[in-house]
N, C-alpha and C positions, 0 to 999 in steps of 0.2 A: 570651505564644507568644514558645518560645525554639528556637534548632536541637537537636534529638538530638543528646546526649553519650553516648560510652561508657559503659559501664556493666555491671560484670561483676564477676567475683572468685573467691573456691574455693567459694561457698557453687554460682555459678552462672555459667557463661561459654563465649564465642565469641571462637574461634583461627580463622585460616584459614591454609593452608599457604603459604610461601612468599611471602607478601606482605609486599615492602615496607612502611615506612613512608608515610602518605599514598600508597600507591599510585593510581593512576588504571585505571579498565575500563572496559570498552566495552559497549554492547548487545549482547546473544547470547554474551556469556562466561556460563563457569561458574564459580561460585565455588566451591571444595572447600575444605571446614575440620572442626573439629570441633566439639561442646559438650560441655562436661567440669561438674561436680562433684568436690569434694573433700573434704565433709564428711559428717561419719558420718551415716547415715541409713540405716533400716530400714523398708521399706515394699511392704505384699502385692502393691500395684499403683500403677505410676506410670504417668507419657504426659509425651513430650519432643518436643512439635513447633518448628520454624523454618519462617520465610518471610520473602520482602523484599520491602521496603514506599519506596514511592518518594509523596514529595509535592509541594506550591508552595503557600507559604502567604504573605500578606502584610498589613500591619497599618499604621494610621493614628492615631498619639493626635493629636487637636487640643486645643489649650490655648486657653481662651475668657474666663480673667482671673478670680481670687475662687476659685480651687483646683478650677475646673472643669473638665473634659476628657472631650471623646467620643470613642469608641472606633472604630474603623469596620474590619471583617475580613475577610478572602477565604481559603479553602482547596480546594484539586480535588488530587485524588489522581491517579497517574499510574501506577503501581504500588499496585494495591488486593491489601495483604497477602491475603483470603481467597482471592483467587483461586492462589496462590503459595505456602499451606501446606500443610508436608506433615509428619505424623508419623514420626517418627526411631527412635521407641523405643517400645513398650507391653510392660510386665509388670512383675515382682517388682523389686525394686531392694535391693542390701544395700552399701555402704559400709563397712565397717569401720574403725574407728581403736583405739590403743592412746594412753597416754599419752606422750608424748616418742619417738612410733616416726613413722615417713611416713607418710602416706596415700595410698593411690591412689587417685586418682581414677578415678570413670567414665566413658569416654568417648563417643559416640556421634558418629561420622562422618555428614555430610551430602556433598550435590553439588545448589547449588541455581542455574539458571541465568535470567540477567540478562535479562528480556525487551527487543526490542528496536522495539515500539510502545507510544502511553499505553492506559491501561487506556479501558473505552469508560465514558462517567460515569452515576454512577446515580442522580443526582434532575436534573433541569431546570434551564439556567438562563438568567438575562435574555439574549441578544445582546448587551448593550451591557454585561454586566460579565465582559468576556473581549476582549482583543486579537487573538484566536487563531477564527478560525468553529470554532461547536459540533455541528454534524452530525454522527451517528453516523459514516459514513465517514471526514471529515476528522480525527477522532480518534483513531480507530484505526489510520489509517495514519502519525500523526506521530510522528516519532523524539523519544528519549525527549528532556527538555531536559538540558541541562549542569549540575553539580552548580554552584550558586552561592549567594552569603549577601551582601546589605547590609543594615548598621545604620546609621543617621544622627540619631542626636538633633538637635534642633534647638530653638530659642527656643522659634518657634508650633505646632510639629507636629514632631515623631518618628514616622517611614519606616521601614518595615523589610521585606525580602524576599526569600525565599531558596527553593532548590532543594534539597531533600535525600532521601539515600535512605540505606538502613541495614537490618542483618540483624536480626530479634528472634526469639529462641530464649523457650521457654514452657515450664515443668514445673511439672506437678501429680502431687503425690501423695498417698496414706491417709497418716495418721500417728495413733494413738491415737484413732481412731474419726474423724475428723475431715479434710477436704483443706485443705492447702495447698498455695502457688504460690509460685514466683518467676521473675521476667524479668530478660532480659538483651540489651542492645543493643552493636550495632557497626555506628557510620559508615562509608560507604561514597563516593568518588569515581567518579564516574560524564563521562564527557566520550564523546560520536561524536569517531572521527576522519571524518578526509577520504577516501573511498575511492578520491580520483582520485591520479596521482602528485605533487611536489610543484611547487607552480605555479613555474613563471619569468617568467611575466607578471606585474607590479604594476599592469598599465592604469595609467602614468606618465600625468598632466594637467599640461600647464602653463601655469605664470600668469608673466604681465608686468609688470614692476613699473620707471615710469622714476625714472631716477636720473640725476644731475649733479652735478658738480666745478667749482667758479672757481676757479684758482689760477695765481700765475706756477711753482710748481714744475710743472706738465704739461707744460712744454717741454721739450727734449733737454737736459740736464747740467744742469740747473736744480733735480733734485731736493734736493741736499741744498744746495744755497745758500742763504746768506743775504739774505732780502729787505730790499730798500731801505726808508727812510718810505714815500716816495712811493705804491711798490707795494701795500705792507701798505694805506695808505689806498685805493688803488683796490679792492684787494679786499674793504675793509670797505664802501664805500660803493657797491657793485654796479655797477662801472662795465666799461662794455662794450669795452673795452681788454684787459681781463681774457681768456685762454685759456679757453674753456670746451669741457669734455667733455660730452656731453651722451648719453642712451641710453636702452633698453631692458634690465635684469636679466632674462632669461627662467629659470623654475627648475623641474624637472620632478620634480613629488611623483609618491608613490605611493596609489593609492586602496584598492588593495587589499592588508592584511598576513595572514603564516601564521605562526602558531606554530611553531617549532621548526623554521622551515625552513633547511635546510642552505647555500640559498644566498643569498650578500649582498642586502641590500635597494637597489634603486638610488635615487640623487635624485641629479639631474644639475645643472648651474650653467656660464652663460655669462651674457659682455652682449655686446648687439648695439648700435654705433654709432650714432645717427642723426645725420644732416649737419642736419635742420634743427630739434639741440637741439644743433649743434657750431658753433662758431665757425669761421667757414673758415681762422682761419688755422691749425685743429688738425686738421681732415681730412689723413688720412691721415695722423697723426701715432700711431704709438704708444704704449698707454697699458697701466702695469702696476696691473693690480688685484687686491690682497691678500687672501683670505679670512681675518678675525681673529676673527668665532665664528660658529657653528651649533649651532640647539638646537633639537630636536623633544620637544614636549608632545603627549600621547594622552589626551586627555579622555575618560573612558567618562560615559556616562549610563544614569541606570536610572529607569525610572518604573513606579509599583505602584500599581495600581488593587483598588481592596475597593470592597464593596456598602455602600450606605449605604438609609436609613429610605425615602429618595424619588429618590434618583438616586447613581449609584456616583459612590465620590470618589476621585483621586489625586492622589497627590503624585511629585516628581521630584529625584531627588540628581545629581552631578556629584563626580567626583574625578579628579586629574591624576597621571601618571606624563613622567615629564622624561627625556629622555635629551641628552648634549650629547656631537654628534659631533665640531665642532673649536672648540680643540686639544683631540686623545683626552686623555684621562683619566690620571693616572698615570705618564704618560712624559715624559722631558726636554722643555722645550721643541718643537718641528718647525721645520726649516727652512719659509718663506713660502712659501703655497702661492696660486699664482699661477690665477685666474680667467682662461679665456678671453676676449680682446676685440676678437671679430669675427665675421659670421655667419658668415665661409667654413669655420670651425674647428668641427669635434665639440663640446659640451659636455663639462666633466669629472664623472666620475661621484664624489661624496662617498662614499657609501655604500657602493660597492665598495670604496676605496683605505681607509676606517675600517673594514671589514669588519663592517658596519651588521647586526645579527641581532635578530630577535624570540626569547630561547631560553624553552625550555619550563620552566625555575623559576622566569620572574616571574608565570606562570599560574598555579601552585600558590600552595592555601592553604595556610600551615605558621605552628605554632603561633609561631615565632621573627618571622613578615612580618607587618605589619597588613595587615587588609582593604581596606582603599585602596590598599594597594600591589600586589593582584594586578589582571593582565591575564584577562579571560574572554571568548572568544569571543560575536560580536553573537547574538541569541534573541529571541524571541517566544514566549510561554506564555503561559497563562489569564490570572494575574493580574502576571506580571510582563514587561516592554519593557526590553531592554538595546543600546545602540548606542553609535559612538563617533564622534570628530570629531579630528582633526590640524591643530596647530599648527606653524609655524614657522617664528621669528626668525635672519637672518643680517644681520653686519657686515662689509660690505669697505672698504675703506682705498685711494683711488688718492690717487697725492699729497701726505699726508698729512689728505685729507676725506676723513669717513665718508660711505657710502653704506649705511642702515636700509632692511630689509626685511621684512614678516611676511604669514605667507598662513597663512589658514583654509581646510578643506575638511573633507568628510567622507570616510571611511574604515570601511574592511570588514576584521575579523578573523577571518582562516578557523584552524578548529581543525587539528592536526598531520595530515600525511597518515599512514592509517593502515597503518604498519608498511612503509613505504615510506623511502627518501632517494635524494638527486642529489648527486653533487659538487658543491662550490661553482663558478657559471660563471664560468669567468677570462674576462675581457674582454669580457661582454656589455654590451647599450645595453640591455639589457630591454626588446627589444620597445616601442620610445617611438610613440607616437601611431599606433599599427597595429591595426586591428582583427580578430580573426580571426574564419570561421564559426564557428557553432555546431556541435557534432557533431549528428548526428540525433540524433531521437529514441529512444530505448529501443535505446539500441545497445550491444550487450552488451561488458561491460568487457574490456579487452584486456592484459596483462603482455608482449608482444610489446617495447613498449620496452626491458624488463629487460638484453632478449639481445642482443648485438653482428650484426651483419648476416651474413649466408653470404659466402661468401668469393666466390663469384662478383658479391655487389652489392658490396663493398669498394669505397671511392676508389679511383682511380686514385696511384699511386707520385708521390712528386716528381719522379722520372726521364722518368717516363714522360708528364706534363703540361710540362716543359722541351721535350722530344720534339716533341710535338704542337705545343708553339707556335712552334717554328722551323721546323716541317711548315706550318703557315699563314701565318708573317708570308713565306715567300720565295714562296710562291704567289699570296699576293695583293698581293706587293711592295711594302707596305706600309712597312715597315723599322721603327724605332721607336714605340710609341703615348706620347702625352702622358699623364701621370697625374695626377690628382686634380681633376679635372672632374666625378667624378660628383655629389658632393652641394654643390657650389656653383651647380651649376643646375637 
């Protein structure tokens, strides 16, 4: 079982007009191109047809020793080639050629529309051999799955699964009293975009990790001092006389990422001291906690399902994509980045500081990049299920002592927004720990967010705000108000 590769040449070929290499197309797009033949041909009757095909296939090979293997397969059509086949030429064919002269090819243009939903199933399939419902309504209203490819050889079993789309052209002509045929194939990449604007709420979830440090260097003025033998011995023995700082490292990580989102991904940090974990002499003593390193690993999980003699078989595979956020790569060693060490201050946004994004080029299958380096949005189709998790590892340093923290959480990767983009939201807190009410069902899509507000709805100017503020203060006699109490309470 292999994925379809490009096949064509002078004898018979398919080309798309204005198509960039490895371009992505969306369901509903129209593919415009032509089929060509540049080989000498004389035939009284020729027929040229073209169609679009889509299928999802899986395969599991189980090694049982003594060179004995069991093979399990599954295949579903998501675009039936017979339903979309069209004849683009029928008639006599005459392609002349002369030795040493350029042969002018015959060209037959076409326009093929990509369907938006999966085609009906042609055969009945048991429900336990599919990850999605198989009733006619669900099947025909399910959007096309994205192009996908996974191939993992293993010691005891091999597993392979892919969702592929391609154009298929076929020519039949008579020559010398017999029929001759030729075919051409052109793979295409299909991905369903998110119809909504780019997300700004990454569904941050807070994790808390107990961290502590015990050393005399926590005391003010002792950061660079040389400790005495007695102090070193007390630290080694874990004496209660040694100053101790304890608390909770809070990290807010996203549960949702979107490919090619123009805004930075928010990832926030702060340390909240706990008096119960801190020595009495250290209460209220400021501490400097520097971020030494922070790395993110996105793990992609794929499970393929195949039919068997008595029951279905499934196998899973995973691969990782790692990102080092701090210190940034390719730059000079940065200045120390200190983590807020109080529950009254807002956390520092590491993702916004380094401009962390999930660029589109990481999610495209190109010849120069291994398949395992490609990130695909999560999806479930008949025989393939794909999802993600994200782990974060950070190391912080306080008074020469390291605090380490690891976090693992579920992650949803969304496809890019369909043709819309927003400027980066500088200074945004990412909507931490806030839930918005879902939109009403069947609400018509609006693009009013793209346009600026009307002049009468525009916000007041700075001068108007100052004037209103002075009038309000003079009327209530409150004078100057104290600031900075909003978040602490």
